[in-house]
C-alpha positions as CSV (number, residue, x, y, z in Angstrom):
1,T,69.1,-205.6,81.5
2,K,70.9,-204.6,78.3
3,P,74.2,-205.7,77.3
4,I,76.9,-202.7,77.8
5,G,79.5,-202.2,75.3
6,T,77.6,-199.6,73.3
7,G,80.5,-196.7,73.6
8,V,83.0,-198.7,72.6
9,L,81.8,-200.0,69.6
10,A,80.1,-196.9,68.6
11,T,83.7,-195.3,68.5
12,A,84.6,-198.9,66.6
13,L,81.7,-197.9,63.9
14,K,83.0,-194.4,63.6
15,R,86.1,-196.0,63.3
16,E,85.0,-198.5,59.6
17,A,87.0,-201.0,62.5
18,L,83.3,-203.2,63.3
19,S,82.1,-206.4,62.2
20,A,79.1,-206.6,60.8
21,E,77.7,-208.9,63.6
22,A,78.8,-206.4,66.3
23,T,77.1,-203.5,63.9
24,A,74.0,-205.2,64.2
25,A,74.0,-206.2,67.9
26,L,74.9,-202.5,68.6
27,V,71.9,-201.1,66.2
28,E,69.5,-203.6,68.3
29,T,70.7,-202.7,71.8
30,M,70.0,-199.0,71.0
31,A,66.9,-199.8,69.6
32,A,65.2,-201.6,71.9
33,T,63.7,-199.1,74.6
34,N,63.0,-200.0,78.8
35,A,59.6,-200.2,78.1
36,L,59.5,-204.1,78.9
37,A,61.9,-204.2,81.5
38,A,60.4,-201.3,83.5
39,E,57.3,-203.4,82.7
40,A,59.2,-206.0,85.0
41,C,59.9,-203.6,87.5
42,R,56.4,-203.4,88.4
43,E,56.1,-207.1,89.0
44,V,58.4,-206.7,92.1
45,E,60.3,-204.5,94.9
46,V,62.4,-202.8,93.9
47,H,64.6,-200.6,95.7
48,A,66.1,-198.4,94.0
49,L,66.1,-198.1,89.6
50,T,68.1,-196.0,87.3
51,D,69.2,-195.9,83.7
52,V,72.2,-197.2,82.3
53,T,73.7,-194.8,79.9
54,G,76.6,-191.6,80.2
55,Y,78.3,-192.5,83.3
56,G,78.2,-196.3,82.5
57,L,77.4,-199.0,84.5
58,L,80.1,-198.6,88.2
59,G,79.4,-195.0,87.6
60,H,75.4,-195.6,87.5
61,A,75.9,-198.4,90.2
62,L,78.3,-195.9,92.5
63,E,75.1,-192.7,92.0
64,M,72.6,-195.3,93.7
65,A,75.2,-197.0,95.9
66,T,74.9,-192.5,97.1
67,G,71.7,-192.0,96.6
68,S,70.5,-195.0,99.0
69,G,73.6,-194.1,101.8
70,V,75.3,-197.4,100.7
71,A,77.9,-199.9,99.1
72,V,77.7,-202.3,96.4
73,E,79.4,-205.3,94.9
74,I,79.8,-205.9,91.1
75,D,81.0,-209.5,89.8
76,A,82.3,-208.4,87.2
77,A,82.1,-212.0,85.6
78,M,78.5,-211.8,85.7
79,V,77.9,-208.7,83.8
80,P,76.6,-209.2,80.1
81,L,78.3,-207.8,77.3
82,L,77.6,-207.0,73.4
83,P,79.5,-208.8,70.9
84,G,82.9,-207.2,70.0
85,A,83.0,-205.0,72.6
86,V,86.1,-206.8,74.3
87,E,87.7,-206.9,70.8
88,A,86.9,-203.1,70.6
89,V,88.4,-202.1,73.8
90,V,91.3,-204.6,72.8
91,A,91.4,-202.4,69.6
92,G,91.1,-199.2,71.7
93,A,88.3,-198.3,70.3
94,I,87.8,-196.0,74.0
95,P,85.7,-193.0,74.1
96,G,86.3,-189.3,75.8
97,G,83.5,-190.7,78.4
98,L,85.1,-193.8,79.4
99,T,88.4,-192.6,80.4
100,A,86.1,-189.7,82.5
101,N,84.1,-191.9,84.1
102,R,87.3,-193.8,85.0
103,A,88.4,-191.0,86.6
104,W,85.1,-189.8,88.4
105,V,84.5,-193.7,90.0
106,A,88.5,-194.0,90.4
107,D,88.6,-193.2,94.5
108,R,85.3,-195.0,95.3
109,V,85.7,-198.5,93.8
110,S,88.1,-201.6,94.4
111,L,88.9,-202.8,91.1
112,A,92.3,-205.4,92.3
113,G,91.9,-208.5,90.0
114,V,89.9,-207.1,87.7
115,D,91.0,-207.2,84.2
116,E,91.9,-204.5,82.2
117,T,89.6,-204.7,79.8
118,L,86.7,-205.5,81.9
119,Q,87.4,-202.2,83.8
120,A,87.0,-200.3,81.0
121,L,84.0,-201.9,79.9
122,L,82.3,-201.1,83.0
123,C,82.6,-197.6,82.6
124,D,82.2,-197.6,79.2
125,P,79.1,-194.8,78.3
126,Q,76.3,-196.3,76.8
127,T,73.7,-195.3,74.5
128,S,70.2,-196.2,75.3
129,G,71.6,-198.9,78.0
130,G,69.6,-200.8,80.0
131,L,68.0,-200.7,83.6
132,L,69.6,-201.5,86.5
133,A,67.3,-202.0,89.4
134,A,68.3,-202.7,93.2
135,I,65.5,-206.1,94.3
136,A,64.8,-207.8,96.7
137,P,67.1,-210.8,96.7
138,G,64.2,-212.7,97.3
139,A,62.5,-211.4,94.4
140,M,65.2,-212.3,91.8
141,A,63.4,-215.8,90.3
142,A,60.1,-213.5,90.1
143,F,61.8,-210.5,88.4
144,G,63.9,-213.1,86.1
145,R,60.3,-214.6,85.2
146,A,58.5,-211.6,84.4
147,C,62.0,-210.5,82.0
148,A,61.4,-214.3,80.5
149,V,58.3,-213.5,79.2
150,R,58.7,-210.4,77.9
151,G,62.2,-211.3,76.0
152,V,64.4,-209.2,78.4
153,L,67.4,-209.9,79.8
154,A,67.9,-210.3,83.2
155,A,70.9,-210.5,84.5
156,P,72.0,-210.6,88.6
157,V,75.7,-208.5,88.5
158,G,75.8,-207.6,91.7
159,R,74.1,-207.1,95.2
160,V,74.5,-204.0,97.9
161,T,76.8,-204.5,100.7
162,G,78.4,-202.6,104.0
163,G,80.8,-201.0,103.6
164,P,81.3,-196.6,103.6
165,A,78.1,-195.7,101.7
166,G,78.4,-194.9,97.7
167,T,81.5,-197.2,97.0
168,A,82.2,-200.5,95.4
169,K,84.0,-203.4,94.6
170,V,84.2,-205.3,91.6
171,T,85.5,-208.8,91.6
């Protein structure tokens, strides 16, 4: 329910290497609570839910998959990114948590063919990240409407699949 990239943007900001636009986007997303997104979740059947924080999007998706005994597939192209996040990764603004997260997920995720920059951002530790919800496919339109009326981002980024529990494939 929020774009990702707060870890790399905060690192770039500390290095005084972040544009005013990216700084504003960083502050806005980190200042926004998940209260309205949680309200939207209450309007549909949610099978699993977590906030995306220190383990990054991929780490939290794997935790949900492990806890639910399923595998997941993430469509990297569908993951919303904060303005400047790609540029921050390319410039080397990599927080230590991102490196640790990549090592933690490495043996449970297939990233073949996924751009290195996107791989990094999927493991970027978030501060005040959005919600990651497992919602029945038939409820996606209703969830999108519930988010839209609240001004909340609703980005379908993946799906539950067959496969070894607690694993992910990123395409």
